[in-house]
N, CA and C atoms as a LAMMPS dump frame, in Angstrom:
ITEM: TIMESTEP
0
ITEM: NUMBER OF ATOMS
174
ITEM: BOX BOUNDS ff ff ff
-5.0000000000000000e+02 5.0000000000000000e+02
-5.0000000000000000e+02 5.0000000000000000e+02
-5.0000000000000000e+02 5.0000000000000000e+02
ITEM: ATOMS id mol type element x y z
1 1 1 N 0.83 -1.186 0
2 1 2 C 0 0 0
3 1 3 C 0.878 1.254 0
4 2 1 N 1.977 1.19 0.762
5 2 2 C 2.878 2.342 0.802
6 2 3 C 3.44 2.618 -0.591
7 3 1 N 3.913 1.565 -1.251
8 3 2 C 4.486 1.733 -2.581
9 3 3 C 3.456 2.263 -3.562
10 4 1 N 2.261 1.725 -3.515
11 4 2 C 1.198 2.185 -4.408
12 4 3 C 0.905 3.663 -4.184
13 5 1 N 0.799 4.072 -2.924
14 5 2 C 0.483 5.472 -2.635
15 5 3 C 1.654 6.404 -2.948
16 6 1 N 2.871 5.867 -2.9
17 6 2 C 4.049 6.669 -3.232
18 6 3 C 4.209 6.793 -4.747
19 7 1 N 3.998 5.698 -5.453
20 7 2 C 4.17 5.689 -6.904
21 7 3 C 3.014 6.368 -7.639
22 8 1 N 1.809 6.228 -7.088
23 8 2 C 0.621 6.769 -7.745
24 8 3 C -0.241 7.565 -6.752
25 9 1 N 0.297 8.666 -6.247
26 9 2 C -0.446 9.419 -5.224
27 9 3 C -1.813 9.91 -5.703
28 10 1 N -1.934 10.192 -6.98
29 10 2 C -3.217 10.676 -7.493
30 10 3 C -4.288 9.578 -7.47
31 11 1 N -3.867 8.34 -7.569
32 11 2 C -4.816 7.22 -7.544
33 11 3 C -5.181 6.778 -6.119
34 12 1 N -4.341 7.125 -5.17
35 12 2 C -4.545 6.668 -3.798
36 12 3 C -4.652 7.833 -2.825
37 13 1 N -5.303 8.903 -3.252
38 13 2 C -5.441 10.094 -2.411
39 13 3 C -6.189 9.807 -1.114
40 14 1 N -7.114 8.86 -1.16
41 14 2 C -7.932 8.576 0.015
42 14 3 C -7.312 7.529 0.941
43 15 1 N -6.121 7.03 0.597
44 15 2 C -5.443 6.021 1.405
45 15 3 C -4.599 6.696 2.481
46 16 1 N -4.778 6.294 3.713
47 16 2 C -3.992 6.824 4.83
48 16 3 C -2.996 5.748 5.268
49 17 1 N -1.784 5.825 4.723
50 17 2 C -0.759 4.831 5.036
51 17 3 C -0.407 4.889 6.523
52 18 1 N -0.319 6.084 7.08
53 18 2 C -0.028 6.224 8.508
54 18 3 C -1.073 5.481 9.332
55 19 1 N -2.327 5.584 8.93
56 19 2 C -3.418 4.897 9.636
57 19 3 C -3.258 3.391 9.544
58 20 1 N -2.866 2.894 8.374
59 20 2 C -2.67 1.465 8.188
60 20 3 C -1.532 0.934 9.051
61 21 1 N -0.443 1.689 9.117
62 21 2 C 0.7 1.288 9.952
63 21 3 C 0.28 1.253 11.417
64 22 1 N -0.401 2.3 11.86
65 22 2 C -0.859 2.383 13.249
66 22 3 C -1.803 1.219 13.575
67 23 1 N -2.724 0.94 12.672
68 23 2 C -3.685 -0.15 12.866
69 23 3 C -2.981 -1.508 12.911
70 24 1 N -2.015 -1.71 12.017
71 24 2 C -1.269 -2.968 11.993
72 24 3 C -0.558 -3.207 13.312
73 25 1 N 0.183 -2.216 13.786
74 25 2 C 0.922 -2.377 15.037
75 25 3 C -0.018 -2.631 16.216
76 26 1 N -1.162 -1.979 16.22
77 26 2 C -2.131 -2.167 17.304
78 26 3 C -2.735 -3.568 17.257
79 27 1 N -3.165 -4.018 16.088
80 27 2 C -3.837 -5.309 15.966
81 27 3 C -2.888 -6.49 16.075
82 28 1 N -1.73 -6.413 15.452
83 28 2 C -0.818 -7.545 15.389
84 28 3 C 0.125 -7.604 16.591
85 29 1 N 0.655 -6.461 16.988
86 29 2 C 1.651 -6.432 18.055
87 29 3 C 1.062 -5.955 19.377
88 30 1 N -0.085 -5.273 19.309
89 30 2 C -0.702 -4.752 20.524
90 30 3 C -0.005 -3.507 21.054
91 31 1 N 0.547 -2.717 20.146
92 31 2 C 1.317 -1.529 20.526
93 31 3 C 0.744 -0.304 19.837
94 32 1 N 0.522 0.756 20.607
95 32 2 C 0.051 2.031 20.052
96 32 3 C 1.249 2.885 19.67
97 33 1 N 1.385 3.174 18.384
98 33 2 C 2.476 4.013 17.897
99 33 3 C 2.125 5.483 17.999
100 34 1 N 3.133 6.299 18.261
101 34 2 C 2.96 7.748 18.196
102 34 3 C 3.144 8.179 16.745
103 35 1 N 2.76 9.395 16.44
104 35 2 C 2.948 9.911 15.071
105 35 3 C 4.43 9.955 14.719
106 36 1 N 5.291 10.281 15.687
107 36 2 C 6.737 10.325 15.442
108 36 3 C 7.27 8.932 15.11
109 37 1 N 6.785 7.912 15.801
110 37 2 C 7.216 6.548 15.522
111 37 3 C 6.767 6.104 14.128
112 38 1 N 5.562 6.471 13.757
113 38 2 C 5.068 6.136 12.42
114 38 3 C 5.937 6.802 11.358
115 39 1 N 6.259 8.073 11.554
116 39 2 C 7.129 8.781 10.597
117 39 3 C 8.49 8.095 10.497
118 40 1 N 9.055 7.69 11.641
119 40 2 C 10.354 7.006 11.637
120 40 3 C 10.287 5.687 10.876
121 41 1 N 9.229 4.928 11.085
122 41 2 C 9.078 3.643 10.402
123 41 3 C 8.982 3.85 8.894
124 42 1 N 8.142 4.773 8.467
125 42 2 C 7.931 4.991 7.035
126 42 3 C 9.124 5.64 6.344
127 43 1 N 9.918 6.401 7.079
128 43 2 C 11.078 7.062 6.471
129 43 3 C 12.327 6.18 6.477
130 44 1 N 12.292 5.089 7.248
131 44 2 C 13.465 4.227 7.37
132 44 3 C 14.335 4.602 8.549
133 45 1 N 14.016 5.688 9.228
134 45 2 C 14.816 6.137 10.367
135 45 3 C 14.753 5.135 11.519
136 46 1 N 13.637 4.464 11.686
137 46 2 C 13.5 3.484 12.765
138 46 3 C 14.499 2.347 12.573
139 47 1 N 14.61 1.861 11.344
140 47 2 C 15.564 0.789 11.065
141 47 3 C 16.983 1.252 11.337
142 48 1 N 17.303 2.474 10.944
143 48 2 C 18.649 3 11.188
144 48 3 C 18.934 3.089 12.674
145 49 1 N 17.945 3.495 13.462
146 49 2 C 18.119 3.571 14.909
147 49 3 C 18.369 2.185 15.491
148 50 1 N 17.662 1.183 14.982
149 50 2 C 17.8 -0.187 15.486
150 50 3 C 19.147 -0.79 15.094
151 51 1 N 19.657 -0.41 13.931
152 51 2 C 20.902 -0.983 13.432
153 51 3 C 22.14 -0.248 13.927
154 52 1 N 21.959 0.911 14.509
155 52 2 C 23.1 1.719 14.96
156 52 3 C 23.941 0.912 15.955
157 53 1 N 25.209 0.876 15.679
158 53 2 C 26.122 0.192 16.581
159 53 3 C 26.335 -1.27 16.262
160 54 1 N 25.572 -1.817 15.34
161 54 2 C 25.751 -3.216 14.978
162 54 3 C 26.764 -3.293 13.837
163 55 1 N 27.829 -4.036 14.047
164 55 2 C 28.828 -4.152 12.973
165 55 3 C 28.476 -5.339 12.098
166 56 1 N 28.73 -5.163 10.82
167 56 2 C 28.471 -6.209 9.843
168 56 3 C 29.802 -6.72 9.328
169 57 1 N 29.97 -8.011 9.369
170 57 2 C 31.201 -8.598 8.848
171 57 3 C 31.013 -8.913 7.371
172 58 1 N 31.949 -8.468 6.552
173 58 2 C 31.829 -8.616 5.112
174 58 3 C 32.349 -9.828 4.554
């Protein structure tokens, strides 16, 4: 849904991706996300925060 709304915003104007993310986390994980957390997840910042400090061996 995120990709569809990003690639074709004119076709998915009525889609609330933030709402879908919030609903998913509430229903599946039982966690209420804040708007800042939703923004971090959708922007990729959340993943960067989680990966910070983890070294990858090549």
